[in-house]
N, C-alpha and C positions, 0 to 999 in steps of 0.2 A: 531491390528497386530503390529502397531508401538510401543505400550506399551510393548507388549510381546518381541519384538526385543530389546528394551531398557533394559528390565529386564534381558534378556539373556546375553546381553553385560555386564551388571553390575555384573551378577553372575560369568562370566568368568574372569572379571577384579579382583574381590575379591578373586576368587580361585587362580589366578596367584600370587597375592600379598601374599596369605597365603603360597603357595608353596615356593615362594622366601624366605619368612621368615623362613620356616622350613629348607630350604637348608642352609641359613646363620647360623642357630643354629647348624645344623649338622657339618658344617665346623669348627665352633668355638670349638665344643666339640672334634672334631678330632684333632685339633691343640693343645689341652690340653693333648693329649695322652690317653684319655679315649676311647679306640677303641671299646670296647664292646657296650657302649652307642651310639657311633657315628654310628656303623653299624646298630643298631636298628633304628636310625633316617634316615640313607641314604637309606636303603633297600626299604621301601614303596615308597619313591620318585623315586627311580630307576625303580621300577615296574610300576610306572605311566608314565614312559618315559622321566624323566628328565635326559638329557645326562650328565650333570655334576655329578649328583649322581651316574649314571651308571659307570662313570669313577672312582669315588672314591670307589665304591663297587669292581670294578675290581682291583684297587690298593690293597685293603684290602685282597682280595683272593690271590693276587699275593704274598704279603708279609707275610700273615698269621696274620695280625693285626685285632683283634676283631673277627676272624673267622678262621677255619682251613685253612691252606695253600692249595690251589688247583689252579695251574696255568692254567689248562684247563678251569676251571670255570671263572677265571679272563679273559681269552681270549673271552669267550662268552659275558661277560659284555662289554668289550672293543669294540667288534664287533657291539653290539647294538648301542653304542654311536657313533662309527665311521661311521656306515652306515647312521646315522642321521646328519653327517657332523661335528662331534666333532673332531677337528684337533689334539688335544693332544692324543686322543685315537688312531687315525690313526698312529701317530708317535710312540706311545708305541707298537702297533701291529707290525710295521716295525722292531722295535728294538728287540722284542721278537723272531720273525722269523729269524732275522739276527744273533742274538747271539746263537740261538738254545736252548732257554729256555724250549722248549717242547720236546727236543731231539736233533737231528742233525740240524745245521743251514740250513735254507731254504730261500735262497736269492730271488728265483723266487717268493716266497710267500710274502716276505718283500717288493719287488719292488712296487706292485700296491698300498699298503698302504702308502708307502713313497710318491709315485707320487701323490696320492689323497691329501695328506697333503700339498705337495709343491704347488699344484694348488690353494690352499687356502692361499698361502703366507708364509708357514712354511719353512724358509730357511734351517734349520738344516736337514729337510727331503730331500730337494734338494741336499744338500751336500752328504747325504747318497746315493742317487741315482747315483750321479757322481762317488762316491768312488766304488760302486759295479761294475759299468762298467769299471772303471779304473783298478781295481785289477783282474777282470776276474775270479771270483770265480766259483767253479766247476759247479754250476747249472745255471750260467748266463755267456754267452760268453763274452770274452774280447772285449771291443770296446773303444779304446783310443780316437778315433775321437769324439765319442758321449760324453765321459767323459770330454774331453777338452772343447767342446761346452757348457756343463752344468756348468763347473767351470767358464767359461768366462761369461755366463749369470748371474750367482750368483755374480760374482765379479763386474760386471757392475751395479748390483742392490745394491752394497755396503756391501756385506756380507764378513766380514773380514776373517773368516777361509778359505773361497774359494779363496780369494785374496792371502793368504799365500801359499796355494797349487799351485795356478797358477804361482806365482812368482818363486817357486822352480823349476818348469819345465823350465821357461825361464832362470833362473840362470845357470842351468846345461845342458840344451838342451836335456831334457828327452823326451821319447815317440815320437820321430820323429819331435819334435818342434825345430826349429832352435834356437840355443843359442842366447839370447839377454839380456845382463846384464841390459841395461837401462830399458827395459820393466819389468824385474824382480824388479828393484828398484821402478819403478812406482807403481806396484801392492802392494809390501810389505809396502811401505810407506803410501799407502792409508789405509792399515790395522793398521799401527802404529799410524796414525793420529786419529784413533778411540780408542787409548790407549789399543789395543789388546795385551795382554801379550804373547800369542802364537807367534805373529808376532815379538815382541820384542826379544823373546828368539831365534827364528829361525835366525833372522838377526845377533844377537849377536854371535851365534855359527858359522855362515858363516864368520864373521870378525875374529874369533879366531881360527877356525879349518879347514876351507874349502878353497881350491885353486880356487873356482869358482869366487871369488872377491878378491881384494887386502887386505892383512891382516892389521887390524887396532885394536890393543889390547886395547887402551884407550876407543875407541868407543864401542868395543865389551863388555868390562867390564861394561861400563855405561849402555848399553842396557840390559845386563844380570841382573844388580842390579835393574833396573827399572821394569823388568818383575817379579823379586822376590818380590819387594815392592807391585806389583799388585797381589800378592798371586798365582803366577804360581809356583806350588810346585816343578816341575822339575827344574826350574831356582833356586829356593831356595836351593835345594840339591846340584846343581852344584856349586853355589856361596859358600856354606858352605864347600864343598870339596876343592875348591881353597884356602879358608881361612885356612883350616886345614893343607893342604899340602904346603902352601906358594907358590902356583902356580899362577903367574900373579898378586898376591896380597901379601901384608905383612902377615906373619903367625899370626893368631889371633884365638886361640882356644876358647876363651870366645864368640867372635862374631860368630864363626863357630857353637858352641853349640846352640846359639840363633836361627840361621837359620835352623839348623837340627830340633830343637824342633818345630819351627813354621811349617815347612813342614810336620813333623810327625803328627801334630794335624790335618793337611789337608788330611792325609791318605797316604802319600808317604811312601811306604814300605822300600825303601833304607834309608830314613831319620829316620824311626822308629828304624831300626837296628843300625844306626850310633849313635843316641842319647842314645840308650840302652848301647852301648859300652862306651859312655862318662859317664853315670851314674855308670856303673859297675866299671870303673877305677877312677872316680872322676876327670876327665879331664875338662878343660875349665872353671874352677872356680866352677863347680858343686860339691855339697856334695855327696860323694860316697854313693850310695843307690842301692844295688843289687836287692831289692824288686821292685823298680821302673824300674830298668833295665829289670827284668824278664817280667814285664807287657809290656814294649815296644818291647822286643824281640818276645813275643808271638803275638802281633799285626802284626809284620812284617812276622812272620812265617805263620800265618793264611792266608796271601796273597801270600804265596809261595816263600818268599824271603829266599835264602839259608843262608845268614848271620844270619837272624832271627831264622831260624830252628836250626842252629848249636848253636847259642848263648843261646837260651832257653834250648836246650838239655843239654848243658854244665852246666848250672846252676842247672838243675834237677839232673844231674849226680853227681855234687859236693855238692849239698845241700846248695849252696851259695845264700842266699836271698830268697829261696823257699824251701819247704820240699823236701828232696831227694826222687826221684821216678825213680827207674831203668826202669820200663816198659815205662813210658812216655819219659824218656831220650832216650831209644832205638827207640821209635816210631819216634821222631823228628830227631835223628841221621840218621835213615834209609832214611828219606825224603831228608835230606841234601846230603847223600851219593849218592842218585840217580843222583844228579847233579855233581858227582865226586869231592865233597868237601873233600880234603885230611884230614882235621882235623877230620871230622865226620867218615871217613873210618878208620882212625887210632884209634879213640876212640872205634869204633865198634870192632876192632881187640882185644883191651884190654878187652872189655866186654865179647867177646866170649871166651877169655882165662879163665875168672872167671865164666862164665855162669850167668852174672848179667844182667837181663832184656832181655836176648837172650839165646839161647841154648848154653851149653858148647860144643865147637867144636874147637879144636886146629888147624885143617886144615883151617877152614874159618878164624880163627883169624890170621893166618900167611898170608893168601891172603890179608886181609884188611891192615895188618901192612906193607906189602910190598910197600904200597903207600906213606910211609914216614910220614912227620910231626911228627918227633920223640918227639919234645917237648910236644905235647899233649899226646903222649903215656905215657911219664913219669908221667905227672901230673895226667892222668886218672888212671894209675897204683897205684900211691900213694893214690889217693882219695879212690879207692876201697879197697886197703890194710888197710888204716886207719879205714874204715867202718867195715871191717871184724875183725880187731883187737879190736875195741870198742865193737863189738857184742859178742866177747869172754868174 
């Protein structure tokens, strides 16, 4: 019997080593971008109950990498792993329900998954729990006291994002908390001591723009630049904007362009639209390149940025740097116009006058044109007129 037991232990040990090796190989293949092969490697491991593989299979169904995108199936795999204690899957499920990736946001469904992950030490999940109670979303009752207690617990555990949120409540006296600037400083500097860029930015903006604490421009600018150096893309955008406008800093278009592009590469939509404008006009020492400008405008537009929507539509309208496309120009102009962008509304007026990309309708044209931005109306008019002239 002892020999049989030893043999059985040896079998399970070898099997575990084999599974671990297969999992490592699957992860390596996944990281190369060969998702089809990775899925084939992950799936049998997931079916055998490996929670890491189950999480990866969930990721692939969620994103459509290596398999058809199906978020409902992704949730099934995440749940398998989450119920076996896989913390990242618990967190992912919380995010899916909170964002409403399966339809409408469902915070009451998100809460237990976040809570489960937090009990295993996942602090970002704890912050999500606090925020849900703090904001009082439609399916979870507002509970500021509970939220405050959770922020405090996370802060005492050293979690910088919670420390920042807690500090803001003390700086401003929000949510029934007695204003206490010293306590605010205490918590936000705990976060700054961890080199947390979010904390650096929030305190910088307090020093520069908020009456909650005494104004201190040099310290505010110093903290803002530090946050920008730490790749906080919002800080990078604000710092670039200050440089472009000469606000609180000497005007420096070349340095502004550098910060805009750095933030744009991190996915900041406002910076993508700004660096597109720099490339379109050749500002900041950049070589004018409307093709590159169009690429950046489109990235910003796809995130719903109005300047990106108009900028890309304008280049499509004029055929500057990209192929002229009336239909696509109209599509993006309409998106920008929904946010009452006067430039887009004026261009749509001209387009309706000619029936280019939209129906010919003088009445609608006049409605759009009444919003002004006459400079764009003139340029759009001449762009269409030149096109029609060339066509003749």
